[in-house]
The first five atom37 places (N, CA, C, CB, O) and aatype in JSON, in Angstrom:
{
  "aatype": [12, 10, 13, 2, 2, 15, 6, 15, 7, 13, 15, 10, 19, 6, 15, 9, 9, 15, 13, 15, 10, 9, 9, 12, 10, 19, 15, 15, 10, 10, 14, 10, 10, 5, 8, 10, 15, 5, 3, 10, 11, 2, 12, 11, 10, 11, 12, 3, 0, 18, 1, 9, 10, 18, 6, 5, 19, 6, 12, 12, 0, 10, 2, 15, 9, 18, 5, 7, 16, 19, 9, 6, 2, 5, 15, 6, 18, 7, 19, 5, 19, 3, 11, 3, 10, 2, 7, 3, 17, 13, 0, 4, 19, 11, 18, 12, 3, 0, 15, 2, 5, 2, 19, 1, 16, 4, 13, 2, 5, 2, 6],
  "atom_mask": [
    [1, 1, 1, 1, 1],
    [1, 1, 1, 1, 1],
    [1, 1, 1, 1, 1],
    [1, 1, 1, 1, 1],
    [1, 1, 1, 1, 1],
    [1, 1, 1, 1, 1],
    [1, 1, 1, 1, 1],
    [1, 1, 1, 1, 1],
    [1, 1, 1, 0, 1],
    [1, 1, 1, 1, 1],
    [1, 1, 1, 1, 1],
    [1, 1, 1, 1, 1],
    [1, 1, 1, 1, 1],
    [1, 1, 1, 1, 1],
    [1, 1, 1, 1, 1],
    [1, 1, 1, 1, 1],
    [1, 1, 1, 1, 1],
    [1, 1, 1, 1, 1],
    [1, 1, 1, 1, 1],
    [1, 1, 1, 1, 1],
    [1, 1, 1, 1, 1],
    [1, 1, 1, 1, 1],
    [1, 1, 1, 1, 1],
    [1, 1, 1, 1, 1],
    [1, 1, 1, 1, 1],
    [1, 1, 1, 1, 1],
    [1, 1, 1, 1, 1],
    [1, 1, 1, 1, 1],
    [1, 1, 1, 1, 1],
    [1, 1, 1, 1, 1],
    [1, 1, 1, 1, 1],
    [1, 1, 1, 1, 1],
    [1, 1, 1, 1, 1],
    [1, 1, 1, 1, 1],
    [1, 1, 1, 1, 1],
    [1, 1, 1, 1, 1],
    [1, 1, 1, 1, 1],
    [1, 1, 1, 1, 1],
    [1, 1, 1, 1, 1],
    [1, 1, 1, 1, 1],
    [1, 1, 1, 1, 1],
    [1, 1, 1, 1, 1],
    [1, 1, 1, 1, 1],
    [1, 1, 1, 1, 1],
    [1, 1, 1, 1, 1],
    [1, 1, 1, 1, 1],
    [1, 1, 1, 1, 1],
    [1, 1, 1, 1, 1],
    [1, 1, 1, 1, 1],
    [1, 1, 1, 1, 1],
    [1, 1, 1, 1, 1],
    [1, 1, 1, 1, 1],
    [1, 1, 1, 1, 1],
    [1, 1, 1, 1, 1],
    [1, 1, 1, 1, 1],
    [1, 1, 1, 1, 1],
    [1, 1, 1, 1, 1],
    [1, 1, 1, 1, 1],
    [1, 1, 1, 1, 1],
    [1, 1, 1, 1, 1],
    [1, 1, 1, 1, 1],
    [1, 1, 1, 1, 1],
    [1, 1, 1, 1, 1],
    [1, 1, 1, 1, 1],
    [1, 1, 1, 1, 1],
    [1, 1, 1, 1, 1],
    [1, 1, 1, 1, 1],
    [1, 1, 1, 0, 1],
    [1, 1, 1, 1, 1],
    [1, 1, 1, 1, 1],
    [1, 1, 1, 1, 1],
    [1, 1, 1, 1, 1],
    [1, 1, 1, 1, 1],
    [1, 1, 1, 1, 1],
    [1, 1, 1, 1, 1],
    [1, 1, 1, 1, 1],
    [1, 1, 1, 1, 1],
    [1, 1, 1, 0, 1],
    [1, 1, 1, 1, 1],
    [1, 1, 1, 1, 1],
    [1, 1, 1, 1, 1],
    [1, 1, 1, 1, 1],
    [1, 1, 1, 1, 1],
    [1, 1, 1, 1, 1],
    [1, 1, 1, 1, 1],
    [1, 1, 1, 1, 1],
    [1, 1, 1, 0, 1],
    [1, 1, 1, 1, 1],
    [1, 1, 1, 1, 1],
    [1, 1, 1, 1, 1],
    [1, 1, 1, 1, 1],
    [1, 1, 1, 1, 1],
    [1, 1, 1, 1, 1],
    [1, 1, 1, 1, 1],
    [1, 1, 1, 1, 1],
    [1, 1, 1, 1, 1],
    [1, 1, 1, 1, 1],
    [1, 1, 1, 1, 1],
    [1, 1, 1, 1, 1],
    [1, 1, 1, 1, 1],
    [1, 1, 1, 1, 1],
    [1, 1, 1, 1, 1],
    [1, 1, 1, 1, 1],
    [1, 1, 1, 1, 1],
    [1, 1, 1, 1, 1],
    [1, 1, 1, 1, 1],
    [1, 1, 1, 1, 1],
    [1, 1, 1, 1, 1],
    [1, 1, 1, 1, 1],
    [1, 1, 1, 1, 1],
    [1, 1, 1, 1, 1]
  ],
  "atom_positions": [
    [[17.69, -53.84, -30.12], [17.87, -53.59, -28.71], [16.54, -53.27, -28.07], [18.87, -52.46, -28.47], [15.68, -52.63, -28.66]],
    [[16.4, -53.72, -26.85], [15.16, -53.49, -26.13], [15.12, -52.09, -25.52], [15.0, -54.54, -25.04], [14.08, -51.43, -25.59]],
    [[16.23, -51.62, -24.94], [16.3, -50.28, -24.35], [17.26, -49.44, -25.16], [16.74, -50.34, -22.86], [18.45, -49.76, -25.26]],
    [[16.76, -48.38, -25.75], [17.6, -47.5, -26.55], [17.62, -46.14, -25.86], [17.08, -47.4, -28.02], [16.58, -45.49, -25.76]],
    [[18.78, -45.69, -25.39], [18.91, -44.44, -24.66], [19.23, -43.26, -25.56], [19.98, -44.57, -23.62], [19.52, -42.18, -25.06]],
    [[19.17, -43.44, -26.86], [19.52, -42.36, -27.77], [18.32, -41.47, -28.11], [20.1, -42.92, -29.04], [18.44, -40.58, -28.95]],
    [[17.18, -41.69, -27.47], [16.0, -40.87, -27.74], [16.2, -39.49, -27.13], [14.72, -41.54, -27.18], [16.73, -39.36, -26.03]],
    [[15.76, -38.46, -27.85], [15.87, -37.1, -27.33], [14.55, -36.72, -26.66], [16.22, -36.09, -28.46], [13.5, -37.28, -26.97]],
    [[14.62, -35.75, -25.71], [13.41, -35.3, -25.02], [13.44, -35.73, -23.56], [0.0, 0.0, 0.0], [14.39, -36.35, -23.1]],
    [[12.39, -35.37, -22.86], [12.27, -35.68, -21.44], [11.45, -36.94, -21.24], [11.65, -34.5, -20.68], [10.52, -37.24, -22.0]],
    [[11.82, -37.65, -20.21], [10.98, -38.79, -19.81], [9.85, -38.25, -18.92], [11.81, -39.9, -19.07], [9.88, -37.09, -18.52]],
    [[8.9, -39.07, -18.62], [7.78, -38.66, -17.78], [8.26, -38.24, -16.39], [6.75, -39.79, -17.66], [7.78, -37.25, -15.85]],
    [[9.19, -38.98, -15.82], [9.71, -38.66, -14.49], [10.43, -37.32, -14.5], [10.65, -39.78, -13.99], [10.25, -36.51, -13.59]],
    [[11.25, -37.08, -15.51], [11.95, -35.81, -15.6], [10.97, -34.65, -15.78], [12.95, -35.84, -16.77], [11.18, -33.57, -15.21]],
    [[9.94, -34.85, -16.54], [8.93, -33.81, -16.74], [8.21, -33.49, -15.44], [7.91, -34.24, -17.81], [7.97, -32.32, -15.13]],
    [[7.86, -34.51, -14.67], [7.17, -34.3, -13.39], [8.08, -33.57, -12.41], [6.71, -35.64, -12.8], [7.63, -32.67, -11.7]],
    [[9.34, -33.95, -12.36], [10.29, -33.3, -11.46], [10.49, -31.83, -11.84], [11.65, -34.03, -11.48], [10.47, -30.96, -10.96]],
    [[10.67, -31.54, -13.11], [10.86, -30.15, -13.53], [9.6, -29.32, -13.29], [11.26, -30.09, -15.02], [9.69, -28.16, -12.88]],
    [[8.44, -29.89, -13.55], [7.19, -29.18, -13.28], [7.04, -28.91, -11.79], [5.98, -30.0, -13.8], [6.59, -27.83, -11.4]],
    [[7.4, -29.87, -10.95], [7.32, -29.69, -9.5], [8.26, -28.58, -9.03], [7.66, -31.0, -8.77], [7.9, -27.79, -8.16]],
    [[9.46, -28.53, -9.59], [10.41, -27.47, -9.23], [9.88, -26.09, -9.63], [11.76, -27.73, -9.89], [10.04, -25.12, -8.88]],
    [[9.28, -26.01, -10.79], [8.71, -24.73, -11.23], [7.58, -24.31, -10.3], [8.21, -24.84, -12.69], [7.49, -23.14, -9.93]],
    [[6.71, -25.24, -9.93], [5.6, -24.94, -9.02], [6.14, -24.48, -7.66], [4.69, -26.17, -8.84], [5.6, -23.54, -7.08]],
    [[7.17, -25.13, -7.14], [7.76, -24.75, -5.86], [8.36, -23.35, -5.94], [8.83, -25.76, -5.43], [8.22, -22.56, -5.01]],
    [[9.03, -23.04, -7.03], [9.63, -21.73, -7.21], [8.56, -20.63, -7.26], [10.48, -21.69, -8.48], [8.69, -19.6, -6.59]],
    [[7.53, -20.86, -8.04], [6.45, -19.87, -8.15], [5.72, -19.71, -6.82], [5.45, -20.29, -9.25], [5.41, -18.58, -6.43]],
    [[5.46, -20.8, -6.12], [4.74, -20.71, -4.85], [5.58, -20.03, -3.77], [4.31, -22.1, -4.38], [5.03, -19.45, -2.84]],
    [[6.9, -20.09, -3.87], [7.73, -19.4, -2.89], [7.83, -17.91, -3.19], [9.12, -20.02, -2.86], [8.04, -17.12, -2.27]],
    [[7.69, -17.51, -4.45], [7.77, -16.1, -4.81], [6.43, -15.38, -4.71], [8.32, -15.97, -6.2], [6.4, -14.16, -4.61]],
    [[5.34, -16.1, -4.75], [4.01, -15.49, -4.75], [3.73, -14.65, -3.5], [2.97, -16.57, -4.88], [3.23, -13.54, -3.64]],
    [[4.03, -15.12, -2.28], [3.79, -14.27, -1.1], [4.63, -12.99, -1.13], [4.09, -15.05, 0.17], [4.17, -11.93, -0.69]],
    [[5.85, -13.08, -1.62], [6.7, -11.89, -1.72], [6.09, -10.87, -2.67], [8.11, -12.27, -2.17], [6.05, -9.68, -2.36]],
    [[5.62, -11.31, -3.81], [5.0, -10.41, -4.77], [3.71, -9.8, -4.21], [4.7, -11.15, -6.08], [3.43, -8.63, -4.45]],
    [[2.95, -10.58, -3.48], [1.72, -10.07, -2.87], [2.04, -9.02, -1.81], [0.91, -11.22, -2.25], [1.36, -8.0, -1.72]],
    [[3.08, -9.27, -1.02], [3.49, -8.32, 0.01], [3.98, -7.02, -0.63], [4.59, -8.92, 0.9], [3.65, -5.93, -0.16]],
    [[4.76, -7.12, -1.69], [5.23, -5.93, -2.39], [4.08, -5.14, -2.98], [6.22, -6.31, -3.49], [4.08, -3.91, -2.96]],
    [[3.09, -5.83, -3.51], [1.92, -5.17, -4.07], [1.15, -4.41, -2.99], [1.0, -6.19, -4.76], [0.71, -3.28, -3.22]],
    [[0.99, -5.02, -1.83], [0.28, -4.36, -0.73], [1.07, -3.15, -0.23], [0.02, -5.35, 0.42], [0.49, -2.12, 0.08]],
    [[2.39, -3.28, -0.13], [3.22, -2.15, 0.28], [3.12, -1.0, -0.72], [4.67, -2.58, 0.43], [3.09, 0.17, -0.33]],
    [[3.07, -1.32, -2.0], [2.93, -0.3, -3.03], [1.6, 0.44, -2.89], [3.05, -0.93, -4.42], [1.55, 1.66, -3.01]],
    [[0.52, -0.3, -2.63], [-0.79, 0.33, -2.43], [-0.77, 1.22, -1.19], [-1.89, -0.75, -2.28], [-1.32, 2.33, -1.21]],
    [[-0.14, 0.75, -0.1], [-0.07, 1.55, 1.12], [0.73, 2.83, 0.9], [0.56, 0.73, 2.25], [0.34, 3.89, 1.4]],
    [[1.82, 2.75, 0.16], [2.62, 3.95, -0.11], [1.84, 4.94, -0.97], [3.92, 3.57, -0.81], [1.93, 6.15, -0.75]],
    [[1.07, 4.45, -1.93], [0.25, 5.34, -2.75], [-0.81, 6.02, -1.91], [-0.4, 4.56, -3.91], [-1.05, 7.22, -2.06]],
    [[-1.47, 5.27, -1.01], [-2.47, 5.86, -0.12], [-1.84, 6.91, 0.8], [-3.15, 4.77, 0.71], [-2.43, 7.96, 1.04]],
    [[-0.65, 6.62, 1.3], [0.03, 7.55, 2.19], [0.41, 8.84, 1.46], [1.28, 6.89, 2.79], [0.25, 9.93, 1.99]],
    [[0.92, 8.71, 0.24], [1.28, 9.89, -0.54], [0.04, 10.72, -0.87], [2.0, 9.48, -1.84], [0.08, 11.95, -0.8]],
    [[-1.07, 10.06, -1.22], [-2.32, 10.78, -1.47], [-2.79, 11.49, -0.21], [-3.4, 9.82, -1.98], [-3.26, 12.63, -0.28]],
    [[-2.67, 10.84, 0.94], [-3.09, 11.44, 2.21], [-2.28, 12.69, 2.52], [-2.96, 10.43, 3.36], [-2.84, 13.71, 2.91]],
    [[-0.97, 12.62, 2.35], [-0.12, 13.79, 2.59], [-0.45, 14.93, 1.63], [1.36, 13.41, 2.47], [-0.5, 16.09, 2.03]],
    [[-0.68, 14.6, 0.36], [-1.0, 15.62, -0.63], [-2.33, 16.29, -0.3], [-1.04, 15.01, -2.04], [-2.45, 17.51, -0.37]],
    [[-3.34, 15.48, 0.05], [-4.65, 16.03, 0.39], [-4.56, 16.92, 1.63], [-5.68, 14.91, 0.62], [-5.16, 17.99, 1.67]],
    [[-3.81, 16.47, 2.62], [-3.63, 17.27, 3.84], [-2.96, 18.6, 3.5], [-2.8, 16.5, 4.88], [-3.37, 19.64, 4.0]],
    [[-1.94, 18.56, 2.67], [-1.24, 19.78, 2.26], [-2.18, 20.72, 1.52], [-0.03, 19.43, 1.38], [-2.18, 21.92, 1.78]],
    [[-2.98, 20.18, 0.61], [-3.93, 21.01, -0.14], [-4.97, 21.65, 0.77], [-4.62, 20.18, -1.22], [-5.31, 22.82, 0.6]],
    [[-5.48, 20.89, 1.74], [-6.5, 21.42, 2.64], [-5.93, 22.5, 3.56], [-7.12, 20.3, 3.47], [-6.61, 23.48, 3.86]],
    [[-4.71, 22.32, 4.0], [-4.08, 23.33, 4.85], [-3.84, 24.6, 4.04], [-2.75, 22.81, 5.45], [-4.03, 25.7, 4.55]],
    [[-3.43, 24.46, 2.79], [-3.23, 25.62, 1.92], [-4.53, 26.39, 1.69], [-2.65, 25.18, 0.59], [-4.53, 27.62, 1.69]],
    [[-5.63, 25.66, 1.5], [-6.91, 26.29, 1.19], [-7.57, 26.92, 2.41], [-7.85, 25.28, 0.57], [-8.44, 27.78, 2.29]],
    [[-7.17, 26.49, 3.58], [-7.81, 26.97, 4.8], [-7.41, 28.43, 5.06], [-7.42, 26.09, 6.0], [-6.26, 28.81, 4.88]],
    [[-8.38, 29.22, 5.48], [-8.08, 30.6, 5.87], [-7.27, 30.57, 7.17], [-9.38, 31.44, 6.05], [-7.32, 29.58, 7.9]],
    [[-6.54, 31.61, 7.46], [-5.58, 31.62, 8.57], [-6.24, 31.35, 9.93], [-4.87, 32.94, 8.61], [-5.67, 30.61, 10.73]],
    [[-7.38, 31.92, 10.21], [-7.98, 31.79, 11.54], [-9.17, 30.84, 11.58], [-8.4, 33.12, 12.03], [-9.89, 30.81, 12.57]],
    [[-9.39, 30.09, 10.55], [-10.55, 29.19, 10.56], [-10.12, 27.77, 10.9], [-11.28, 29.22, 9.21], [-8.94, 27.41, 10.81]],
    [[-11.08, 26.98, 11.28], [-10.86, 25.57, 11.62], [-11.53, 24.74, 10.55], [-11.42, 25.22, 13.05], [-12.65, 25.04, 10.14]],
    [[-10.86, 23.7, 10.1], [-11.41, 22.87, 9.02], [-11.48, 21.42, 9.47], [-10.56, 23.0, 7.74], [-10.54, 20.89, 10.05]],
    [[-12.6, 20.8, 9.19], [-12.74, 19.37, 9.4], [-13.67, 18.86, 8.32], [-13.29, 19.03, 10.84], [-14.79, 19.34, 8.18]],
    [[-13.21, 17.88, 7.55], [-14.04, 17.38, 6.47], [-13.49, 16.09, 5.89], [0.0, 0.0, 0.0], [-12.49, 15.55, 6.37]],
    [[-14.16, 15.62, 4.87], [-13.8, 14.36, 4.22], [-13.56, 14.61, 2.75], [-14.89, 13.29, 4.43], [-14.31, 15.33, 2.09]],
    [[-12.49, 14.02, 2.24], [-12.17, 14.1, 0.82], [-12.16, 12.68, 0.28], [-10.79, 14.82, 0.57], [-11.52, 11.8, 0.86]],
    [[-12.86, 12.45, -0.82], [-12.87, 11.13, -1.46], [-12.09, 11.24, -2.76], [-14.33, 10.61, -1.71], [-12.42, 12.05, -3.63]],
    [[-11.08, 10.41, -2.89], [-10.24, 10.41, -4.08], [-9.75, 9.0, -4.36], [-9.05, 11.39, -3.92], [-9.33, 8.29, -3.45]],
    [[-9.81, 8.6, -5.63], [-9.36, 7.27, -6.06], [-10.02, 6.16, -5.23], [-7.83, 7.16, -5.95], [-9.35, 5.21, -4.83]],
    [[-11.29, 6.29, -4.98], [-12.09, 5.31, -4.24], [-11.62, 5.13, -2.8], [-12.06, 3.99, -4.95], [-11.87, 4.09, -2.19]],
    [[-10.93, 6.13, -2.26], [-10.49, 6.1, -0.87], [-11.0, 7.35, -0.17], [-8.93, 6.0, -0.76], [-11.09, 8.42, -0.78]],
    [[-11.34, 7.21, 1.1], [-11.87, 8.33, 1.87], [-10.81, 8.8, 2.85], [-13.17, 7.92, 2.63], [-10.23, 8.01, 3.59]],
    [[-10.56, 10.12, 2.84], [-9.57, 10.73, 3.7], [-10.27, 11.74, 4.61], [-8.43, 11.41, 2.87], [-10.91, 12.67, 4.12]],
    [[-10.15, 11.57, 5.91], [-10.69, 12.53, 6.86], [-9.62, 13.53, 7.23], [0.0, 0.0, 0.0], [-8.54, 13.15, 7.68]],
    [[-9.9, 14.81, 7.03], [-8.92, 15.87, 7.28], [-9.42, 16.75, 8.42], [-8.68, 16.72, 5.99], [-10.6, 17.12, 8.46]],
    [[-8.52, 17.08, 9.34], [-8.86, 17.96, 10.45], [-7.71, 18.93, 10.66], [-9.15, 17.15, 11.74], [-6.56, 18.52, 10.83]],
    [[-8.02, 20.22, 10.65], [-7.06, 21.27, 10.96], [-7.66, 22.08, 12.1], [-6.74, 22.18, 9.69], [-8.77, 22.59, 11.98]],
    [[-6.94, 22.19, 13.22], [-7.51, 22.8, 14.42], [-6.38, 23.3, 15.31], [-8.42, 21.78, 15.19], [-5.2, 23.14, 14.99]],
    [[-6.75, 23.9, 16.43], [-5.78, 24.31, 17.45], [-5.89, 23.37, 18.64], [-6.01, 25.8, 17.88], [-6.99, 22.94, 18.99]],
    [[-4.75, 23.06, 19.26], [-4.78, 22.23, 20.46], [-5.01, 23.11, 21.69], [-3.46, 21.42, 20.6], [-5.27, 24.3, 21.56]],
    [[-4.91, 22.53, 22.88], [-5.18, 23.26, 24.12], [-4.19, 24.39, 24.37], [-5.16, 22.31, 25.29], [-4.52, 25.36, 25.05]],
    [[-2.99, 24.28, 23.82], [-1.98, 25.32, 23.98], [-2.11, 26.43, 22.94], [-0.59, 24.72, 23.91], [-1.37, 27.41, 22.98]],
    [[-3.03, 26.28, 22.01], [-3.21, 27.27, 20.95], [-2.35, 27.02, 19.73], [0.0, 0.0, 0.0], [-2.31, 27.85, 18.82]],
    [[-1.65, 25.89, 19.7], [-0.82, 25.55, 18.55], [-1.66, 24.86, 17.48], [0.38, 24.65, 18.97], [-2.55, 24.07, 17.81]],
    [[-1.39, 25.16, 16.22], [-2.12, 24.53, 15.12], [-1.64, 23.11, 14.9], [-1.94, 25.35, 13.83], [-0.46, 22.81, 15.07]],
    [[-2.56, 22.24, 14.54], [-2.21, 20.89, 14.12], [-3.09, 20.5, 12.95], [-2.36, 19.87, 15.29], [-4.2, 21.02, 12.78]],
    [[-2.59, 19.59, 12.15], [-3.33, 19.09, 10.98], [-3.21, 17.57, 10.97], [-2.79, 19.71, 9.64], [-2.11, 17.03, 11.1]],
    [[-4.35, 16.88, 10.82], [-4.38, 15.42, 10.82], [-5.12, 14.91, 9.59], [-5.04, 14.89, 12.1], [-6.04, 15.55, 9.09]],
    [[-4.7, 13.76, 9.12], [-5.4, 13.07, 8.05], [-5.57, 11.61, 8.48], [-4.63, 13.17, 6.67], [-4.65, 11.01, 9.03]],
    [[-6.76, 11.07, 8.23], [-7.07, 9.69, 8.62], [-7.59, 8.96, 7.4], [-8.12, 9.66, 9.79], [-8.41, 9.49, 6.65]],
    [[-7.12, 7.71, 7.2], [-7.55, 6.92, 6.05], [-7.38, 5.44, 6.36], [-6.74, 7.3, 4.78], [-6.76, 5.08, 7.36]],
    [[-7.94, 4.59, 5.49], [-7.8, 3.14, 5.62], [-6.71, 2.68, 4.67], [-9.17, 2.4, 5.32], [-6.71, 3.05, 3.49]],
    [[-5.76, 1.87, 5.17], [-4.7, 1.37, 4.29], [-5.19, 0.14, 3.53], [-3.44, 1.03, 5.1], [-6.36, -0.23, 3.63]],
    [[-4.3, -0.47, 2.77], [-4.67, -1.6, 1.9], [-5.15, -2.81, 2.69], [-3.5, -1.99, 1.03], [-5.88, -3.65, 2.15]],
    [[-4.75, -2.93, 3.96], [-5.2, -4.05, 4.78], [-6.38, -3.67, 5.67], [-4.04, -4.57, 5.64], [-6.67, -4.35, 6.66]],
    [[-7.08, -2.57, 5.32], [-8.28, -2.09, 6.02], [-8.03, -1.73, 7.48], [-9.36, -3.13, 5.94], [-8.89, -1.96, 8.33]],
    [[-6.87, -1.18, 7.77], [-6.56, -0.68, 9.1], [-6.56, 0.84, 9.06], [-5.19, -1.23, 9.62], [-6.09, 1.44, 8.1]],
    [[-7.09, 1.46, 10.11], [-7.11, 2.92, 10.18], [-5.7, 3.45, 10.4], [-8.04, 3.4, 11.3], [-4.96, 2.94, 11.24]],
    [[-5.34, 4.46, 9.63], [-4.05, 5.13, 9.77], [-4.33, 6.61, 9.99], [-3.14, 4.9, 8.51], [-5.11, 7.22, 9.26]],
    [[-3.71, 7.17, 11.01], [-3.87, 8.6, 11.29], [-2.5, 9.22, 11.41], [-4.71, 8.84, 12.59], [-1.64, 8.73, 12.15]],
    [[-2.29, 10.31, 10.68], [-1.02, 11.01, 10.7], [-1.3, 12.47, 11.03], [-0.27, 10.87, 9.35], [-2.16, 13.1, 10.42]],
    [[-0.56, 13.01, 11.99], [-0.77, 14.4, 12.41], [0.56, 15.16, 12.4], [-1.4, 14.45, 13.82], [1.63, 14.6, 12.62]],
    [[0.44, 16.44, 12.13], [1.57, 17.36, 12.19], [1.13, 18.57, 13.0], [2.06, 17.78, 10.75], [-0.03, 18.98, 12.92]],
    [[2.06, 19.13, 13.78], [1.73, 20.37, 14.47], [2.63, 21.48, 13.96], [1.86, 20.21, 16.0], [3.56, 21.22, 13.2]],
    [[2.36, 22.7, 14.39], [3.09, 23.84, 13.84], [4.54, 23.85, 14.26], [2.43, 25.12, 14.26], [5.34, 24.57, 13.66]],
    [[4.92, 23.08, 15.27], [6.3, 23.06, 15.74], [7.17, 22.07, 14.97], [6.34, 22.71, 17.2], [8.38, 22.05, 15.15]],
    [[6.57, 21.27, 14.11], [7.36, 20.27, 13.36], [7.87, 20.84, 12.07], [6.53, 19.03, 13.07], [8.55, 20.15, 11.32]]
  ]
}
């Protein structure tokens, strides 16, 4: 017989189609994984910022004003603890997120 269909395995066309499907699947999931990775980095930076702010407020004497920079895990956090115009205390932390955008979070004594 000239054509024998009893051979096992994939033909070239089937191999190309399956490889193309795998490439399409991976390329559709790659942006999602990248986005999740960036969100994870941002959450870690945010948690570090809150922890550093909490530590600096704890270390500050009751009537003093603090403004400084803390470097941790290759990230720079600017911390400011001060009184506003009404005499209420506030504490702020500023840092760069994973997409290099400035993020500033503040709390006042009424929160």
